[in-house]
Each structure stands twice: as C-alpha cells, then as structure tokens.
N, C-alpha and C positions, 0 to 999 in steps of 0.2 A: 504494500500499500504506500502512496506517495502523496504528499502535499507540497505544493510550491507556494511560498508565501512572497508578496512583493508590496513595495509602498505604493499606497493609494488611499485618497487623494495625495498627490506628490507634495512634498514639502522640500527639505534639504536631506542630503546623505541618503537618497533614495537607493534602495537596494533590493536583493533577491535572496531567498534562503529556501533550502529544500530539505524536508523530512523524508527519509526513505526507511521503511521498515523500523520505525521508532527511533531513528539516530539522525541527528543532524550532519548531512554529508556534503553539502555545498552552501557557500555564502559568499557574496561579492556585492561591493557597492558600485553604483554607476560612475561616480567620480572616477574610480581606478581606471575605467576604460575611456572616458571622455576627456580626462585631464582637466575638466572644468571644477573650479573650487566649489565644493559642496554639492555639486550637481543640481543646483537650484534650477527648478522648473524643468528639469529633464527626467521624463519617465524612464524606468530602468530598463530600457530596450537592450542595450548591449550586455548588461549584466544577465538578463533573460537568455539572450543568445549563448552566453557563456555557460549558463546552467544547462541548457539544452544540450550543448556540445559535450560537457563533461558526463551527463547522464547517459547519453547514448554511447560515448567511447568506453566509459568505465563500467557501466551496469547494463548496457544493452537496451536501455529504454528509450523509445523514439519520441519525439515531441507530441505527436498526436495521440500517445497513450497516456498523457498527463490530463486528467480532467478535473481535478479539485485544486482550487486556488484561493488562498487565504489573503485578505487585505488587512492592513493594520490599523483601520479606522472604521467606526461605524456612526455615521452621521444620524441615524435615526435616534441617536440618544440626544441630539440638540433639542434644547428645551423650546426654543422659539423659531429658529431659522433652519428649515430642513432642505432649502434650496441649494443645489450643489454649488460649491465654490468655482466660478467660472475660470479663473486663473489656474486652479489646482486640479480640476476634473474635466473641464472641457478643452481648454487649449492644448493639453498634453496630447489629445487625440489628433491634432494637426501638426504634430512635431514633423519637421522636415524629413527626418529619418523614416517616416511611415508613408513617404510619397508614393511608394509603389502600390499602396492599397487605396489610394484617393479615388480612383475611378469607381470602383464598386461601392467604397464606403458611402459616396455622396448619392447613390441611388435611394430613392424614398423606400423602395421595397426592402432594401439592406437594414434600413433603420427600423422598419415597422415592427420586426420580430422582437426588438428590444425595448419597445415604448413600455409595456406593462412593467417589466422590472425596473426601469429607469424611473418610473412614477412611484413605485412602492419603496424602492430604496435607490436613490438617484445615483449615488457613488458606486454601488454595487453594479448597476446596469451599465454605467459608463466604464467601470473597470473591465467589464465583459467585452465592451466594445474594444477597449484598449488590447485586450489579449487576442481578439479576433484579429485586429489590424496587425498586431505585432507578428503573428503566425504568417500572414500574408506578406509582410514586408520582408520577413527573414527567409521566405521561400518554403515554409513547411506546410505540410497538410495540417488542418485544424482538428481538434478532437471533435467527436460526434456530439458530445454533451459538455459544454463548458460550465462548471459550477462555481460560482463566486461566494465565498464565506466571509463576511465581514467580522471582524473581532474589535471590540473597543479598545483604543489606543492604549489607555492604562492598563487594561487586562492584557494586552499583548506584551507590554513590558513586564509585567508581573510574572506571566508565563515563562518569559526568558530567564528571569531570575530564579524561578523555582525548578523548572523541569531539567535545567542543565547544571544544577548545583548538586545533585545526587541525593538530596535530602527527600525523605518521604514526607516530613512534617516540618514547617518552618514559617516564620514570619517573613513578610515581604514588604519592602518599603519601594514605592516608586516616586520619584521627584523629577518632574520634567518641565519644560517651559509652557506646555499647553496639553490639552486633550479635548475630547468632545465637549465635556462640561466641567472637568477638573484638572488641576495640574500637579496634584499630589494625592496619592492614596496610599493606605495601608491595608494589608491583606493577612489572613490567617489561612494556610493552605495545608490540608492533610489528605493523602491519599489521592492527590489530584483534584480535589474539590476546593474551589476558591470561594473564600467568604471575605467580602470587602468590609472592613471595620470603620473606615473613615475615608472621606474624600474632600479636599479643600477645592472649591469652586475656582474657575479661571478668573472670576471677577474679584478674588481676594488678592492680598500681597504675595509675592512668591519670591523667596530668597535666591532661588535659582535664576529667575528673570532678572532680578536686580543685579546679580553677579554678572550675567552675560551682557546686559546692557552697559555696565560699568566698563567692561572690557571693550566691547565693539564700538559703542557710540561715544564713550567719553575719552578712553585712552587708545582707542584704535588697535586693540590687541585681540587676538583669539583666546578662547577660555583658557586653554592650556599654556599659552604664553603668560597670561595674567596669573596663573598658578606659580610659574616659575619665578615670575617678578616678585610675588608676594614674600618670598624668602628673604629678599633683599631689604624689606620694609623696616628692618631693625626694631621691631616691636612697636612701631608707630609711636615715636617719641612726641608727635604732635598731639598733645592730650586733648585739646579742643575737637580736632577731627575725630579721634577715638571715641570721645564721649558721644558725639553726634551719630556716628556709625552705631555704636553700642545701643543706643536708645531706640534703635529701630526695631529690634527683636524683643518680643515679650511673649510670655505664656498667655494661654487664651482658654476660656472654658469650653469653647466649642471645638477648637483645633489645637494641635499641638504647639503651634507658635503663630503669631501674626507679625507682618510688617507695618509698623505705624506710618500711616501716610500712603501706604501702597495699595489700599483697597479702592476699586472703582467700580462703578456700575455701568453696565452697557446692556440694556435690556433687550434689544432686538438683535444684536449680533455679539453675543458673549465670546464667541470663538475669536473675535478679532482683537480681544483685549491686550493680548501679549504683543500684537503687531503694531499697537499704538504707542506713541512716545509718552506713555502716562508716567514714566518714571523720571522723565527729564527734570521737572521742578524739584523732585526729591533729590536727585544727584546734584543738582546745582547748589542746592542748600548745604549738602553734606561737604562739598568742595569749595565753598565760597572763599574767595580770596587767594585761591591757589593758582599758580602758573603751571599748567600741565603741558606746556610745550616741551618737546624732548626729541632729539635725534637718538634713535634707539641704539645706534652703534657707539655713541659718544658717552661722556661722563654721566654718571647715574643721576636722574632728577629725583631728589629725595622726596619731593611731594607726590610724585607719581608712584614711587615705590610704597610710600606711607598709605597711599590711597588703595593700592592693591592689597597690602597687609591687612587694612581695616575691612575691606570687602572680604577677603579670606576668612577673617575672624567671625564675622556674622554668618557667612555660609556654614562655617564648621558649627557654630552655636546652633543654628536653626536645623541642621541635619542631626545634630546630636540630640535635639528635642524630639525630632521625629522618631530616631531609633529608640530613645528611652520610652516614649509613648508606645511603640509597639511592644517592646518587652513587657511593659506594664499591663498591656491589654491582652497579650497573647500567652506570656509565660513560656514562650518557645525558647529553645536553646541555640537555635540556628536562625540566620538572617540571611535573606537575598536582597540585593540592591540592583535596581535599574533605574533608568532616565538619566538625562544629561547631567544632572547635578553631580552624578557620582563618576563623570569622566575626570573629576578632581580627585587625584591620588592622595592628596593631603587630608581632604574629607574622609576618604575611605580608611586612611591610617587612623585617624582620630576615633572613629567608630570601632574599628578592630581593637584597638589599644584601650578603649573604655572598658572592656571586660564584661559588658552587659550580655554578650552572647558568646558560646563556645567557639562557634564557627560563623564566619562571615564569607560570603560568596558574592562577588561582584561580576555581573555579566560582562564579558570584554568588550562587546559592541554595545555600550550602555546608552548611546544616543539614539537618534531616529533610525540609524543603520541597523539597529538590533531588533527592533519591533517586528519585522517581517518573520524572523525566526521564532519569536514567541507566538506570533499569531498562527503560524503554520502548525507549531506543537500543539496548541490549544484545539485547533481544528481536527488534527490527527487524533486526539483522545476524545474530545467532547462532542464532536459531530460525526466523525467516521467511525467511533468505536475502538480504535487502536490503542496502544499503550507505548508511551515514550520510554526508552530504556533509561533506567535510573542509575546515572553515574556522573560523577563530576566532571565537568568539561575542562580538560587541560591541553587539548590539542585543537588549535583553532587555525591550522593550516587547511583552509576550506576553499581556496579560490581555484581557478581553472588550472588545468595541467598543460604543460607544453613539452613538445616532442624534443628529446635530447639531440637527436641527429639534426634537426632543423637548427637548433641553437649553435652547434658545431660548425655548420655550414655558413651561418650568418657571422659568426666570428672569423671564419677564414676568409670570407669576402671583405670583411673590414680591414684586413691587413694588419692586425694588431700583433704585438710581440707576445707569443704564447709559451707558457711554461707548463711543463707536465707535472710540476711539483704540487699542485693542488693545494690541499689543506695544510701540509707541512709548510710549503712555501709562503702561503698566506699568514700563517703563525710566525714565521721568522720575520716577514715584513712588519707586521704588528709590533712585534718585540723590539724591532729597530726604530719605532716611532712613525712608521709610515701609516698613511690614511687608505684603508682598504675596504672597497665597496664589496657586498656580499650578496649574491643572488642565486637562490636554489629553490626547487620545488614549488609547491603551491603557495600563493599569497596568504598573509595572514588576515583574519577576520577582526576588524576593529582598527584603531588607529596606532596601535602601538607596535614598534618594530620587534619581532621575536625572533629573529635569526634567519628569516627566510628573504626579506628585504631590508637589510641592515647596512650600516657603515661602521666598521669597527677600527678601534685605536687602542693603544697601550694605556690601560687604566691608571698607570703610575705616573704619567708624563704630563705636565702642564704644558710643555711645548707641543706635544701631540695634539692636545685639546685646542691650542691656538691654531694649529694647521687644519685641524677639523673644521673650526669655526670659518676658516677662509675658504676651504674646500666646498663647504655647503652655503655659504653665505648666512651662518648662524650669528645671532647677536651674542656677544660675550656673556651675558648674564642668563641665557638659557640653561635649563638643567640638562644633564647628560645621564642617561640611564646606564645600568651596568648588567652584562650578562655574567653570571658566575656559576660554577659548578655547585650542585646542590650540597654535596658532601663537604664543600669547603666554605659554606655560608658562615659557619660560627667562627672562622678566623677573622673575619672583617666585620661582623655585624652583632650587636649586642643582644638582639632578640631574633635569632635567624629563622623567621617563619618562612617556609618555602612558598613561592608564588611564580608558577610558570607563566601566568598570563600577565604579570607586571601591573596589577591593578591597584597596589599600595605601595608604600615605601617602608624602608627599613633604616634603623639608626646605625651609624657607623661606630664601632668601638675605637679604642684607643689605636689598635693596630690598623684598623682600616682608615681612620682619619689621617694617620701618618703616611700611609703607603698609597692609598687609592686617590691620589691628587687630582686626577683629571675629572672625576666624577663628584667631588666633594663640593658641597653648597653650604651657605650660611644655615646653621641648625643641623648639619650633618645628616639630613634625611635624603636617602637615595631610592630612586625607583629602581627595583632590582628584579630580573628574570632569573629564576632558579632553573637550572638546566640539568636534564637527565638523558642518559643514552636513550631511553624509550620515546621521549617526547620529540627530541631532535638530535639524531645520531651524529650528523655532520658538524653542528655547532658543538656538541659534546666533544668530539674529536679535535676540533680546532682549540677548544679551552684546555684540554689535556696536553696538546702540543705546545701551548703558550706556557703552560705551567712547567713543562719539561726544560723550555727554553730560558724562561724568565722567573721562575719561582712563584707566580701568582696565577691562580685559574680564574682570572676575571679580565674582561676587556669593556671599555667604554663602548656603548652601543647607541646609535642614532639611526633614524629613518633614512632609507636609501631614497632620497628625494632631493629637489632643488627648492630654492625659497618659494613658500606659499603655493607649492604644487603637491599633489597626491604622491604617495609612494609609487615606485615603479611596479607595473603589473606584468607586462609582456617582456620578452627577452629584447624586443626592440627598445622599449622604455628603458631597460638596464643600459643597453649600449649608448643611448642618447644621453642619458644622465651621466654616464661615465665620461663621455666625450665633452660635455659641457661643464662638468664639475671639475674641481681641482684634486681629484683622486689619484693617488699614486699606482694603485692596482685594483683589479676586480676579480674576484673568484665567482665564475658563473658556471654552474652545472658541471663541475669537476675540472674546469679549465682556469688557469690564473694568467690573466693578460694584463699587459701594461702599456704605457704610451711610448716607452723607449725604443 
C-alpha cells in the first residue's frame, strides 16, 4: 500500500513524501530541484517527478499505480472563508511547467468532472486537477481513480512528530506560523489515536511569528541565521531592551502563553493574519532608538546582536511554557516536536535539557517541508487502514538516487583532476586544512547537512574555518556544525546525547573547547551529528581516517551550497557548486576531484 503526500495549497518549502508499506521511503523539496529560494508559489512538480522516478526504479511501482494522495491542509476547517486562495490553489494550476497539459485542461468538458469535488472541498478538487495536469505534463498515464485526502495542517505536523519518533504513547507540541485556524496545538497520542488538548488560534499572538518577523523584516536574516547571531548577543546588556522583550510573554488561563500586544482580530480572513504586518508596531516599540544598519561581513553591530539574543530568549521562554503545559496535561514521558519554531536548535536544546521528558524527538523537516510526510502517514493509518512502522527515524537520506556511471562520465567530461584515493585522500586533505566538498548517495530530508551534501574542514583549525567562510561566502559569525563519531562524543562534550539528525546542540567540555576551535561559538553550544557505521558508512569511514591521521574523530560540517541557495541535489549541481565555490577538492561518488 502506498500514499504520496504533497504540499497543497502551496506555501513555501513545498515538497513531496511517500509512505510505502508503512515506511517513509522518499521525501524531497521542490526548492532542491528548481533552486528557487523557498520554492515560493512553485507547486512541487519536479519533486513529484523525482518521486515517480525513484518508485519505479527502486520498487517497480509505475506512476499510474499510485491512486492515493494526501495534502497537508484542509480548508474545510476555516471558520468563515472557505473560498480557495487564488494565489495558492488556482494560480499553481497555470504554472508554465504544466504547459503541455493546457490544451486539454482548458476544455469545459475536462473541468466538469471536478466541479462537484471542487465545490464541496475546493482545495481537494483543485489538488486533484494539479495531479491530473502533472501526470500529463510529465508524460505519464494517469491513475484510473485519483483520491485526494486532505489532512489538517497542524494534525499533519503532529503526525510527523509522532509516527517517526518510535513512541507508542507521547505528547506532541506543534508550533507553526499558521494553520487553518490555529498556529499552535498540543496533542496526546496513544496507539495512533490523536487527541487535541489545546489549540491557539491564528488571531492570537505567536512567539514563532514574532521571531520570524524579527529576522526577516527587521534584521533581514533567515531564522537559522538569527539563531546563530543570538549567541553573539552577550546576554543582552541593554537592560531596557531586555525588559521590553521579556514583558511580551506571560502565562494565560486559556493558553500556555500569550504575546502581549500580539493579538489581532480578523473576522473574515483569519488565515491571512500571519501574512499581515501586524507585528510591525510591536517590533518598532521593542527596538526604539536602535540603529540596526549593519554590513553582515563587517564588525558586529551590538544592537543587532542584542535584539537577536532578546528575541531568542522570548522564543525559548514561550516554547518552554508549551512543553511544560504538555507535560502537566498529559503526564507523558516522551515528547514529539514539529512546526517551524523547532527549526531553532537552541530552543530544542532548552526543552531537552529541562528534564521534563525522558525523550524528545524533533522531526528533522520540522517546517512546511515536513507536513506532507505527516499527512501521508496519517492517511496511511487513519484512512486506508494500514500501520506505520514504529521505529525512531535516524536515516533521512530520502532524496532521489543518481546513477554512478553517469556521475563518472560527467566528471570525465569536465576534465577535472581525478584521484583514486577517495575517502582516504579526502581525510588527508581535511587534516591538512583544506576545504573539501562531499557529495554522495541520496540527499538529506530537511535543511541540515548530514554527510551526503556537506563541506568538511578540520574541526581544530580556525584558519580552516576562515577558508571555509571564504569558499562558501559565509558570514564570520555563522555557526558551524560538527560531525563526530558517536563513540567519541564523550571526549569533547559534557553531556554526550547522540543525535544523528542534528536537531539540538551539545555543550563543549574543557577538552572540546580547547581543541574544536573551528566549531566553537559563544556559549560553547555546538550543533552535532553523531555518526555510526549503520547510518552513514562512508562518513563513518572518513571520520575514522581523520582520527588516524589527526587524532580527532570530528570534522566541521557545512551545507554544500552557495550563498542563499539550496543545497546541491543533482551531480550537475555538485559540479556547478564546486566550480563556482572556493573549494579545494570534492569527493563525489567514490572519486576525489580537484581544480589543480
């Protein structure tokens, strides 16, 4: 049995995920294929094509044999406005990439068969039209009976945090920027049955939205960049700013927290709330009198760093209130987290270290790119009667597969200097302070580089870090994650909790702080991927080789991307990034190439 989930109506980070025989076997975001930032207003057509190609090649399942599709929103939950969003549900049907289907699509007879479903559930009907057009545009025979299964957005996120955690019973917290009628929900889940205990309406103040708008519209930073900058805030010595930020978050009788001044009413179009600049006056008051102009490569603007630190503090405070509320109301020992707020690895670390729960699982694609996987899993169990395999997700190499022979021919055509040293050669270069791009296998699901689309450097060398910044165009204050052999974590970190998905941070101990200079940040908290032979054999071999040469089984790990661009997906992307970036060498599918 198979369910294909996809983003609809489209937002950002649009993606496709596939559940086959109770297991997540494929997941990929549209931005990886189009190279457009966030894949805004792009329906996941190329991700869909990649899914079809993988399923036919790997499992012998042809596109027309897939009949059940899950979408990650259910607009019938809207209280007042059930009319489909023109920009997100109608315009995508006229995407230029679907042009080959235009002639038949524009015939009235073609549309008539979908009128009833479009009237009862507009987005499900329009999603069905998109699938029909996609099959035609991609040149595939369509299924005989296309079934679209809408899943409420918050429920889709909750399903992703539960089904892939390995838990049978757990609390789940979803904190997102939006939903059909809520931006935050708390659930108690047992034996696959979801009980919603609390929902904060989108017309209420949201710490996650405030955090996002502080970064995007005030400081012109992405959320993960803002998280990195917060570490440089120095505890926010501006007491006036700190008090203003701190006064925003308070406990409330109805909800776990409220944002003072963040509540707005929008009777007719509640879903539009988070798209409006409602927080602008609030942020202006918080930052009054501050000069926020800053050249990001230059000397640190202390006001900007302090604002980031204060914003981080209230996000952590509000998310801790949510997790405490979940513990109090559910008495569960395990917690699942999903939604864009939990892209913030410092928040996840605070929740984990609070001790309220014995286990905390963060779905690795915790933003909008992850909800199609949750929607597909929910439909698989609750609509089709299957059962998701209960095991903790620790392998997220779920993108398309690429033919090794084609990669070799492409490298040969490029005239690159090729070495047969492979992994051992890459380890030697890293140990000598070189910047080595690393491309192998299927791409990671989510935004973190986990050793298949990475750039590695010597974790002990500050000079290697400066060379990496230059090679990738990274700002000097950005954090750098580390990939470390699981068995060696205790040598460098004070509380060595393994995390193969890099969803939280570990604190350096004295040995780590004195030796891992390339990844050390203010506060000594580092985002760490724990590596085992089972989860990533080639990366494991690289780390062992680095240890043999250098004495430390750790490397600095950055994404294999260029500034403000998605990570490399295809072998062609890898060659392009390697050619344009300042990398010394690249390991690609067993070959070590250089520009010499």
